[in-house]
N, C-alpha and C positions, 0 to 999 in steps of 0.2 A: 718291536716296531709295529705300529698300526697297520692293518690290512688296508688296501686301497678302498675297499667297500666301506669300511668303518670310517675312513677319512672323508669319503663322499658324504656319508650321513652327517658327520660333524660339520662339514662345510655348509650343507643346506640348512642346518639348524643353528648355525653359529651366531647369527644376529640375536636371536631370542635368548640363547644360552648366555652369551657374554653380557647382554643387557641385564639379565637376572643376577649374574655374578657381581656386576657393579653395584647392585642394590644390596646384595647379601654381605659383601665384604667391605663395604664402605661404611662410614659413620651413618647413623640414622638420618633419614632424609628430613631436612628441616622445613621443607616447603610442601604444603598440602597440594592436592590436585586442584582444588578450587583456587588456591593462590596462583598456581601455574596458569590456570585459565585466564586470570587477570592479565598475565603477561603475554598470552598467546597472540592477541591482536598486535601488540607492540613489537614482539620479537620477529614476527613474520615480516620479511623485507627490511628489517632493521639493518642499518649500516654499522660499520665498526665504530664510527664516530657517535652514532646514536647509542650504541651499547656502552661506550666509555662514558658518555654523559650520564647514563643511568647508573653506572658504577659510582661515579663521582657524587651523584645525588642520593646514594644509598637506596635506590629504587630496584636494584638488581644486583645479584652476585654471580660470580662465575659458576658456582654450583647450580643455581637456579637455571642459568643459561644452558649448561650441559644437560641437566635433567630434562629440560624442554626438548632439546635436540634428540636426546636418546628416545624420548617418547614419540617424537615425530618420525624417527627412523623405524621404530617398532610399528608405527601405524601405516606409514607410506611405503617403506622399502619392499614389502611383499607385492606391491603394485608395480613400482618402477625399477626395482633392482639396481639402485645406484650405489649401494654400500655393500662391500664384501664382508667386512667384520668391524665391530666396534672395539675400542680399547677398554679392557677391564679396569685400567688405571685412570680413566678419564675423570671420574669424580674426585679421585685423590689429587690429581693435578689441578683440578678446579679449586679444591680446598686450599692447596698450596698457594695458588694465585690470590685467593681471597685473603689469606693470612698475610701474604707479602704486602698487599695494599694496605691492610690495617696497620702493619708494623712500620710501614714507610709512608704514613699518611701525609707527612709534610712534603714529601718529594714524589709521591706516587704518580702524579699527573705528568711527570717528566719521563715516566717509564715508556717503553716501546708501545707503539700504537696497537700491537698485537697481544699485549699483556692480558692474560685471562680470556683470550678469544679462542674458541674451538676451531681447529683446522683439520680438514679431511685430506688425506694424501692418496694420490693414485697408487694402486697396488704394485707398481714397479719401483717405488721409492723406499729404500731400506730404512727400517727402524730397529734399533737394538733394544727391543722390549718384548712384551708378550704378544705383539702383533706379528702375523706372518707377512712375508714379502714374496709374492708368487707370480706376479704378472698375469694373474687370473688362471694359472695352470695348476693342476693337481701334481704335476711333476716337481714343483718346488714347495709343495705343502710340507711343513716341518723342517725346512732348511733353516740354517742359522747364519745370519749375516755377521761379519766381524765388527761392524760399527754402524752408527747412524749415517745415513747419507749426508753429504755436506750441507744441503739445504735444510735438513732436519736439525742438524747441530745449531744452525743459525736461528731456526724457529724456536728451539728450546731456550736459547740464550735470550730471545726476545720475550720469553714468558708465555708463548702460545701453548695451547692445550692440544695434544694430538688425540683427536676423538676417534679416529679409525682409518680404514683403508677403503678407497673408492673402487668400484668395479671398473672395467675397461675392456676394450677389444683385446682378447687374449694375445699375449706376447706383443702388445702394442700394434696389433694388426699386421704382424709380420710372420704369421704362421701359414696362412692359406688365402688364396684369392677368392675362395668360396665362403669365407667366414662373414656372417652378417655384422653390420655395425652394432656395437654395444654388447656383443656376446662374448662370454668366456665360460669355460667349463665350471669354474668355481662360482662365478657370479650369476650365471644364467643370462637371460636376454634382457638387457637394459632397455627401458622404454622412455620415449620423449614425454615429459609430463604435460605437454600442451595438447598433443593429439596422440593418445596411447596406441591406437590401432594402425595408423598409417604414416606418422611422421618419424623419420629416422633420427636417432639421438646423435648420429655421427660419432666418429672416434678419431684417435683411439682413447682420448681422455673423456670417454662418454660418461662414466659414473661421476666424475668430478663435476661436470656441467649439469647432469641430471639432479644431483644432490643439492647443489647450490640453488638451481632454479626452483626446486620443490621445497626449498626452505628447510631441508633436513640438516643443514650446517650453515655456519656463518660464511666461511670462505674455504677455498680448496686450492690444491696444487695439481697441475697436470704436467705432462711432458709432450714435446713435439719433435718429430723428425721431419715430417712433411704434412702439415695441416692438422695435427692431432690436438692442438689447442684452439686454433682459429675456427676449425669446422664445428666441433661440438659447442663452442661458445655461440657461434652464429645460429646453429640449429636449435639451441635451448634458450635463446633470448637472454644470454648473460654476457659478461665482459671477459675476454681472454687476452692476456698479454703473452706473446711469443717474444722472449728477449733475444737480443744479439747473442750469438754463440759465444760462450765463455763468461757471459755476465753472471750466470748462475752455474754452480758446480754440477758436473755430471757424476761425480764420485758417489758410489752407492746406489746408482740407478741402473736397473736392468736395461742393457743398452740395445740399440740397433746400430748406430754408427756415431762415433765421437765427432765426425765431421759435420753432422747436422743436428744431433740431439741437444735439446735445451729444456730446462724446467721453468715453468711460469705459472702465474696465478690465474684461476678461473673464479670469478666472483660476480655478484649481482650488479655492482656499480664500478665505475672507473676509479673512484676514490678508494674503495676497498681493495681493488686490484693493486693500486699504487702502494697502499700500506703493506701489502704482502710482498710486493716486489722489493720495496726498500729493506725489508727484513732479510731477504734471502740472497741478495747480490753480494759479490765480493770474493776476495781471494780465498782459496782453499788449498791447503798443503797437499791434499790427496788428489788435486786436479790442477797442478801447478801451472803447466804451460798455458792452458786456455784461460784460466781465471786471472792469471797475472797479466796476460795480454789485454784482456777486456776490462781490467780494473781501471784503466785510464779513462774509460767512458763514464764512470760513476761520478755524478756531479757533487761538488761541495755542498753540504747541507741537504743532500738527498733528493728524493723525487717528489715529495709532497708539495714542495714549493711551486711545482708546475701545474697544480690543480687550480687553474685560473678560469673564471667565468668568461673572460674575454680572450681565451686562449686561441680562438680562430682568427683574431684580428691580425691582418698582415701576412697570414700564412699562405704560401703558394702551393696549391694542390694540383696534381696532374691527373688527367682522365685519359685512360687508354680505352677507346671504344671497342676496338677489335683486338681480342675477342670478348673482353670481359662484359661489356654492356650490350654489344650487338645481339648476343644470344637472348636478351630480354625483350628485344623488339617485338611489338605486337602483344605484349603481356601487360597486366596491371602493374607489375613490378617496375616496368620502364617508367611509368608515370610517377611512382613512388620515389624513385631515385632522382628523377628530374626535380621533384619538389625538394628533395634533400640538397641538391645542388643549389637551389634557390636559398635554402636556409643557410648553407655555408657562405654564400655570397652576402646575404643580409647580415651575417655576423662578422663580416670583415675579411673573409678569405678571398684570395685571388685564384680563380680556376683557370687552368691552362688545358684546353680541350683538344681532343682529336690527336693525341700523341701516339707514337708507335714505339714498341719495344722490339728491337731487332731480333729476329729468329724466335719470337715468343712462342710460336707453335711447337718448335723443337724443345724449348725449355719446359713446356707443359707436358711433354711426352717423355716419361721416364726411360723408355727404351731408346729413344733418339738422343736424349741429352747425355746419357751415360749414367744417370742416377741409379737405374736398376742394376746394371753390371757392377758398379762400384759398391753399392750398398750390400749386395749379397755377400761379397767377400769380406767386407768390413764387419758385417753382422756376425759371421762365423768366428772371426778372430776376437771380436769384442765380447761376445757371449761366452766363448770358451774361457777367456780370461776372468770374466765375472764369476762364472760357476766354480772355477778352480780356486778362487779367492774366498769362497764361503767356508765358514768354520765346519759345517757339516751340511750335506745335501744328498738327496736320493739320486741326483744327476750331476755329472761333472763336465759334460760337454754337450754340444749340439747333437752329436750322435747318440748320446744317452737319452736326450729328450725325445728324439725320433723313436728310439726303441721303447721308451716308456709309453708314448702315444699308441704305438702298435700293439703293445701288450695290454693296455687298458683302453681299448678302442671304444668301448661303450661310454666310459666316463668322459672321454675327450671327443666323442661324436665323430670318430674318424670316417665312418661310412658316409656321413652327411657332409663333413667339412674338409677332411683330409689335412695334409700339411705340405702342399706342393712347394711353397716358398722355402720351408725348412730343407726339403730335399735338394732344391736348386742351390741353396747356400752351402749345404754339406758337400756338394760336388766341387766347390771352389777350392783353390789351393794357394791361398795367400794373395798378396798384392803383386801382380805381375804387370807386364807391359800393357795388357788390355785394360786393367783397372786404372793404371796410372794415366793412360790416354783418356779414359772416361772422366777422371777427376780434372784433368787439364782442360777437357772440353767444357765441363761445367763452369770452371773458373772463367773461361773465355766468354761463355754465354752470359754469365753474371756481369762481367766487366763491360762487355760491348752492348749488353742489353739494358738491364735495370739500372746499373750504375751510370751508364752514359746518359740515359734519358733524365735521370735525377739531376746529374751535375750540369749538363748542358742547358737545362731549363731552370736551373737554380730552384728546384722543388724542395719543399719541406716534407711532403708525403705524396704517395700515390693513393688514390681513392678507388676501391674496387668493391663489387658486391659479393656477399657471402664469403666463401673461402677459395674462390677460383684462383686467386693469386698465390696460393700456398706454395706450389713448386718453385715459383720465382724467388720467393723469400727463402725457401729451404736451401736451395743449392748454393746460395751466396752467404748464408748465415745472417740474413737481414732480419730486423725486428718487425713486428706488426701488432696492431691492436684491433680486435673485433668488438663492435658495440652494437646493441640491438637497433635494428633499422625498421622493423615492422612485422606484420603478420599477413599471410595470404588470406583469401576469403574463407578458407577452411580452417583458419586459426593456426597455421604452421608458421613458426618464427623464421626470420632471416636477419642477417646482420650486415653491417658495412665495415670494411676493413681499411685501416690506414697503415700503409707500409712505408718504411724509410730505410736510409742507409745505416750501416753498423754504428751503434752508439747514439742513434737519434731518438732514443726513448723520451728525453725531455720534451722535444717538439711534438712527438706523437701523443704524449700524455696531454699536452695543452690542447691539441686538436681534438682528441677523443673526448676529453672532458668538456670542452666547449660545445661539441656536437651533442653529447649526452644531455647537457643542461639546457640546451636550446630546444631539444625535441622531447625528452623524457618519455620515451616510447615504451620502455619495459613495463609489463604488467605481470601479475602473478599467474601461474599456470592454472588451467581449468580442469586438467585430468580428464578431458572428454575422450570418449571412445570413438 
């Protein structure tokens, strides 16, 4: 078995090493560097639809696309640290996709919208292949998962190419309150590609958002427990969809809590995010209860039908000033959002202003709502179950992970970061009266707060800035979509979030797409320091 020091060396050089392996052990590269340069301008910012049009017109192959992204990862990842490792089989998968399109020329265009498209997965989403699944920690390096995660099974069926694993906040930001956004022991410190020195990439799906924003991959998957898709999407000027709990399978995902965990797309455009969402939703026999319950929300003929230019027309949108917009008073962002409100109205939306969510300040405080108490206990139970289910692993319990960190304190930066959340979780003893009371309180807050304001005002969505609404959506299992909304005077991105009731993804897609197309705010990152 490798020593930890050797594993550390492998991790720091794994991007370059695996990139070279893809070149050595794949068929000879059919596209010259000069030819790839011809595609460089086109591929940057290209949508899934753009790429498929190029496939159809024989202007691009999946192999050329993957080669381009591998080179972009090699060029940019040492700067932004958005990718932990690349898949040595990515070019093989690309060739398979190209061959399938050739063999099925007469019906190829009815294939999935993700056929032949490279997808980057957050490093807590299991793949049964040559990639590691480590949640960014050396404690899981070399562990073997029993099977692909449920969402990965669906991606492979759709013909997507798994290009690699994205960096993240280690253990999905549930190790330590001192951990900086975007950092993991294996991935290093992820940086926001817009302002490298001072803009947070946010987390915990930081690498997924960084990599898509930097055009190192076409589309990506993140996970969210409380803000981990919405926040990095907002911070990196990309689109993130946090689905209704159960709409996407949790099976094979390194967990925090099944009560709030969800898997969703992080992409450059709403349409791309919808293509990905459509591919990954649905029943999973390894996550029966939640996916069966949420399957009733999946619309006949899928989600792409809701990509409507007039999607804002007639939509009733709520605005809760306190606290979400009041904190912007006196700043330039307040004017930006006032302009966005005008845009929403001009495109047919009906805005209901100055609404209030009952006990919203309690909901936003994890200690007061009960979220912190319940999640600590749920995390220990869920993580122990996940670790025990691995085929092989250096650690088999949360206690083992704590011991690993303390033994390898330099690797895991224990002196600087610690693991106080781990220690608090380890002290829990299952789900008792305190935890049950906490969960009951959260359900009450969701029912009498967000749900009530949505139902009583007949709203289609609540509009909020950035990711401030994340705890409101998290504790109730509600969906949300973040769309780029602008940039500060320093060039730092921020988003606008549309949140709705469970199963309201079709309406949220119409609203988000309508806003995106009316504003077209996103621009490529500048990588300024």
